[in-house]
C-alpha positions in Angstrom: -16.9 15.9 7.3 -14.9 13.2 8.7 -15.0 12.2 12.2 -11.8 12.1 14.4 -12.3 8.2 14.3 -13.0 7.9 10.5 -9.7 10.0 9.9 -7.6 7.7 12.2 -9.1 4.9 10.1 -8.2 6.0 6.9 -4.5 6.9 7.8 -4.0 3.7 9.4 -5.1 2.2 6.4 -2.9 4.2 4.4 0.1 3.1 6.2 -1.0 -0.7 6.2 -1.1 -0.7 2.3 1.9 1.2 2.0 3.6 -1.3 4.5 2.5 -4.2 2.3 3.5 -2.6 -0.7 7.1 -2.1 0.9 7.2 -5.6 2.0 6.3 -7.1 -1.3 9.2 -4.7 -2.9 11.8 -5.8 0.0 10.7 -9.6 -1.0 11.4 -9.0 -4.7 14.9 -7.5 -4.0 15.9 -10.1 -1.7 14.8 -13.0 -3.9 15.6 -11.9 -7.5 15.1 -15.5 -9.0 11.4 -15.7 -7.6 9.3 -18.3 -9.3 7.0 -17.2 -11.8 4.1 -18.1 -9.7 5.8 -15.9 -6.7 6.1 -13.0 -9.3 2.9 -13.2 -10.8 1.4 -13.2 -7.2 3.3 -10.0 -5.9 2.2 -8.2 -9.4 -1.3 -9.0 -8.4 -1.4 -7.8 -5.0 0.4 -4.6 -6.0 -2.5 -4.0 -8.8 -5.3 -4.7 -6.4 -3.9 -2.0 -3.9 -3.3 0.4 -6.7 -6.8 -0.3 -8.1 -8.3 0.5 -4.5 -6.1 3.7 -4.1 -7.2 5.1 -7.4 -10.9 4.0 -6.8 -11.0 6.3 -3.5 -9.0 8.9 -5.2 -5.7 8.4 -3.1 -3.1 10.6 -4.3 0.7 10.0 -3.9 0.8 13.5 -1.6 -2.1 12.1 0.3 -0.5 8.7 0.9 3.0 10.2 1.9 1.0 12.4 4.4 -0.7 9.4 5.8 2.5 7.5 6.3 4.3 10.4 7.7 1.7 10.9 10.6 1.7 7.1 11.1 4.9 7.2 12.2 
C-alpha cells in the first residue's frame, strides 16, 4: 500500500516524464531540419523514457490519469 507521499511522487514523476516527451515533440516539430545528432539524441531520450515506463508497468491510462491529476 503506497503512502500519500509515494502517490504524489509517482504522479509528479509521470507528469515530468510526459512534459519531457512533449518538449521533445515540440522541438522536433519546430525544427524539421534537425541534425542527425539532434535527431538521434531525441530518439534516445524517448526510448529511455519508454523503457522506464514499461519496466514499471505504467499503462497509457495511468499516465493520462497522472497528467490530469498534475494539472
